C-alpha positions as CSV (number, residue, x, y, z in Angstrom):
1,M,12.1,-7.8,1.9
2,Y,10.9,-4.5,3.1
3,H,11.4,-2.7,6.2
4,N,8.5,-1.3,8.5
5,G,7.8,2.3,7.2
6,E,9.4,1.8,3.7
7,A,7.3,3.9,1.0
8,L,6.0,2.0,-1.6
9,T,6.0,3.7,-5.3
10,K,6.7,1.4,-8.0
11,D,4.4,-1.4,-9.4
12,H,7.0,-4.3,-8.3
13,H,6.6,-2.9,-4.7
14,F,2.8,-3.3,-4.8
15,R,3.2,-6.8,-6.6
16,D,5.6,-8.0,-3.9
17,H,3.1,-7.1,-0.8
18,I,0.4,-9.0,-2.7
19,D,2.5,-12.1,-3.5
20,H,3.8,-12.2,0.0
21,S,0.8,-11.0,1.9
22,V,2.4,-8.0,3.5
23,P,0.0,-5.3,4.9
24,I,0.4,-1.7,3.8
25,Q,-0.7,1.5,5.7
26,V,-2.2,4.4,3.6
27,Y,-1.8,8.1,4.2
28,W,-3.3,11.1,3.0
29,Q,-0.8,13.9,3.6
30,D,0.2,12.9,7.3
31,T,-3.0,11.3,8.2
32,H,-3.7,7.8,8.5
33,Q,-6.5,6.5,6.4
34,D,-6.3,2.8,6.4
35,I,-4.2,-0.5,6.9
36,G,-4.6,-3.6,5.3
37,F,-3.7,-6.1,2.3
38,I,-3.9,-5.1,-1.2
39,D,-6.7,-6.6,-3.4
40,E,-5.3,-5.2,-6.6
41,F,-3.4,-2.3,-8.1
42,S,-2.9,-0.4,-11.2
43,E,-0.7,2.6,-12.4
44,K,-3.4,4.8,-11.1
45,F,-4.9,3.2,-8.0
46,V,-4.5,0.6,-5.3
47,R,-7.5,-1.3,-3.9
48,I,-7.3,-2.3,-0.1
49,Q,-10.4,-4.1,1.4
50,R,-12.9,-2.6,-1.3
51,M,-11.6,0.8,-0.8
52,I,-9.8,2.6,-3.8
53,Y,-6.9,5.1,-3.2
54,M,-5.4,7.0,-6.2
55,R,-1.8,6.6,-6.2
56,E,-1.1,10.2,-7.1
57,H,-2.9,11.4,-3.9
58,F,-2.0,9.0,-1.1
59,T,1.2,7.6,0.4
60,F,1.6,3.7,0.8
61,I,3.8,2.6,3.6
62,S,4.9,-1.2,4.1
63,R,4.0,-2.7,7.4
64,P,5.5,-6.1,7.7
65,G,4.5,-7.9,10.9
66,Y,1.3,-5.9,11.5
């Protein structure tokens, strides 16, 4: 599926992580912001545990096995 540390950029990446309950890690620049499971997403945002992150400002990384 996805490798630990793989960047998520496309809608199907986020959908796969929801469908298979794979956690993701959120970074702003090089600073860790959050880790958890995606609640929902759109073309503009990703919501993780009630926090909304704009896709254009943050980096989302796959963390299978976390």
